[in-house]
Each structure stands twice: as structure tokens, then as C-alpha cells.
N, C-alpha and C positions, 0 to 999 in steps of 0.2 A: 309787389310785396303783399303778402297775405296779412290781414288784420289779426290781432291777437284774439283768442277765444274769449267770448263774453264770460265774465265771472272771475277773471284773473288767470294766473299761470296754470297751465294744464295739470301739473301734478296736484296742486291744491284743489282744483276743481274736481279732479278724479277722486281724490280722497273724500271730499265732501259728499259727492254723489254716492259713494259706497256707504258712507255713514248714514245718509238719508235713506237708502234702500234697506239697510239693516234696521234702522229705527222703525221704518214703515212695517217691516216684517214682524217686529216685536209687538207693535200696537195691534196688528191684525191677528196674530196668533193668540195673544192674551184675550183679545176681544172675542175671538172664536171660542176660546175656552169658556168664557162667560156665557155665550149664547148656547153652547152645547152642554153646559153643566159638566164640564170636564172634571171628574172627581179628584184627581191628584192636585190640580190647581186650586179647586175650591176648598179642599181639606187643608192645604198649606195656608191659604188665605185665612181660614177660620182659626187655625192654630196660632198664627202670628198675631192676628187681631186680638185674640183672647190674652196672649202673653203681654202685648205692649199696651193695651188699653189702660189708661191711668185711673179709670173708674169715675162714677158720678160723685163720689164722696171726697174727691181731691180737694186740697186746701185752696181757698180763694187766691192766694198768692201764686200757687202753681198753675191754676187755671189762667190767671192773668199773664203769667210768663209764657205759657203755651200759645195763647191767643196772640201775644205780641210777636213771638217767633214765627208763627205760621203766616202772619200778615204779609210777609215778603212775597208771597205767591199771588197776592191780589192784583187785579188790573190797575186799580187806582194807585197802588204803591209803585208798580212799575212805571206808570205814567209820571208820577211825581219825581221818581228818581232820574228818569231820562229827560224830563223837561229842560233842565239846564243844559244838558248835552245837545238836545235838539236846537235850542236857541243858539248855542255856540256854533253848531254846524251851519245854521241858516245865516248867521252873521258872517261866517267865513265864505259863504256862497256854495257850500257843499250840499247842494239840493238833492243830488242823487243819493248821497249817503244818508241824509236825513229821511228821505222817502223810504228806503228799505228798512231802516231802523224802526221808523214809526209803524210800518206795515207789520213787521215781525212782532213788535211789542203789543199792538192792539188787536190784531186779527187772530192770535192764538186762542183767545177766549171764545169767540163764536165758533171756531173750528172745534174746540173741545166740547162745547155745548152740542154741536151737531153730532159728534161721535157718542156723547152720552145718550142722546135720543136714539141713535142707531142700535146701541148695545143694550140699553134699557136696564141696567143693573141697579138694584135698590141698595141703599146704604146698609152698613153693618147694623145688626139688631142684637143687642146684648140682653141677657136675662134681667140684669139689674138696671137697665136704662139705656144709656147711650144718647147720642145727639138726636136721633130720630128725625133727621132732615127729610123733607119731602123731595128735594132735588135728587137727581140720579148720581151714580157713584163712579162709573168707569168711562173714561179715565179721569184721574184727579185733576181738577182745574188749577189748584194751588201748585201741584207738582209740575204740570206743563208750564205754568206761568213762571215759576222760579227758574226752571231749566232754560226757558226762553230768555229771561233776563240775563242770566249768567253767560250763555253762549253768545248772545248779541254783544254783550259788553266785551267779552274776550275777542271776538272777531273784529270788533271795531277798534279796540285798543292794541291789538297784536302788532301792527306795523310800527307803533311808536313806543312800545315797551322794550326796555333793554333785555337782552337774553336772560340775565339772572332773574329779572322780575317776572318773566313769563311763567316760570315754574311755580313761583309763589302765587301768582294770580290764578292759575289753574287749580292749585291746592285749595285756596281760599274759596274760590267759586264752587268747587266740588263739595266742600264741606257745607256750604250754605244750602246747596241743592239737597244734600242728604238730610240735613237738619230739618228743613221744611217738610220733606217727605215723612220723616219720623214723627213730626208733630201731628200730621194728619192721622196717623195710627194711634199715637198717644191720646189724641182727643176722641178717638173712636168713630171717626167719620169716614174712614176709607180702609179698604183692604190693601194687602201688599201688592197685588197685581194692579190695582187702581193707581198706586204710586209709581210702580215700574212703567206702566203704560203711559202715565203722564210725563215722566221723565223722557221716555223715548219720543213721545209726540213733540215736546218742547225742543229737544235737541234736533230732531229731524226737520221740524218746521223752520227753525231758525237758520239752519244750514241751507235748506232749500231756497229760502228767500234771499239769503246772502249770495248764493251761487247764481241764481237767475238774474239778480240785480247787479252783479259785478261787485259785490261788497267784500269778497274774500281778499286777503292781503295781495296787493299787486293789481287788483281789479280797478276798473274805472270809477267805482263808487266806494273805494276804500280810502282810508286816510293815507297820505303820503308818508314814506319812510324818512323824509327829510326833517322830521321834527321829533327826534328821539327823546325819551325821558330817561335820565340817568338813574341807574339803580342805586 
């Protein structure tokens, strides 16, 4: 008898690897556009940034709201949100599951930093100000972080979600990813391609870790289907 493939049932593994390849291609092509000063991409980035930037004279209440909404992409926020989940997994003895979840959540930040150094893009610079951060811009760390958080949560919870709840979970998670990405442009700290590249990085990285570790539904590091949550 042959052993099951690492990472869960073959169809799920195959789909995940296709998604990883597609996300890797997106990150690479957008990054290449940055390196080569690809005019159509840079022109679109500039136009979208100018249109969405909320301006330096925004009301303090709006600034506070944007800073609060964008915080979901921070490493510390991801760690705090997943800390109870990790404790629960460890108490249950699900060490493999806890390991891949922790790796995906924490390692996306240094991976993003590495790519920032590779592509070396400076932050948006507006005539009337802007954030003027000294850190680099592509890909967006908040965008990769929130995409990682949502994808890891969906992959982890998928086996125990009722079918009707899965659609709602995907919709809510997708809305959060989009919202955080928009806040980066509203605040004037990222271009459109930074956000798109960050999303692709977070999705691809999360699925790659889950696939390699067997965290996809049905895999050896996935939650069992025997504990359904009723919709």
C-alpha cells in the first residue's frame, strides 16, 4: 500500500501548488516592473496613489481610524490573534498543526523584508507631504501580513466549518484583505503594485507552507473533520 501524498489529498495539493506558482509569478513580474521602471505599471501606480491618498490634512479621527484598520497587517497583531489558537492546538497535542501555523504567521515578515531589499523601491512621495517613511515599499508588508493571516485561518478552519459557513468566511476574509490594502494607499505609504504584490506573497507563502507541512484539509497536519461547527 502506498502512503498518501504529503500535504493532503492530491487534488487539494495540486490546486494549492498552482496557486503558489501563480502568486510567485505575480510577485516576480511586479517586482521586475519596479526594477526596470516599466512605464505602464509606474504610471498606473502613480495615478491610483494620487487618487486614493487621503492627504496630510486629514482629520485626526480619520487618521486614527485608518491607523486602526491597517494594524491588522502587523506581525504583532497576527501573533496576538493566533496566540489563543496556538495554545489550543498545543493543548490538544496538534504539534504539527501548530508548527506550520506559527511558521507561516511569523516568517512572512522577514521574507517580505528580504524582497523589499531585493527590489529596493522607495515609498510614494507626494507634493504636499506623505508619510516619507525611510523603509522600502515593494512588496507591502501589511498586505502580505493580512493575506497570510486570512489564508492561514481559512486553511486551518476549513475542515471544521460547515459548508454554508465557508462562503461567509471567505467573503469576510477577502473583505479584510482588501480593506487593509486600501488603507496602505489611503495613508499614502504604498503604491498599488506594492499592495498587489503583498497580497500575492502572503497567499502564496501561506499555501506553500501548508502544502509542504501537510496542513491542507485531509493532511496529516490539518484539523480533523470529526469536529464540525454548525452554521
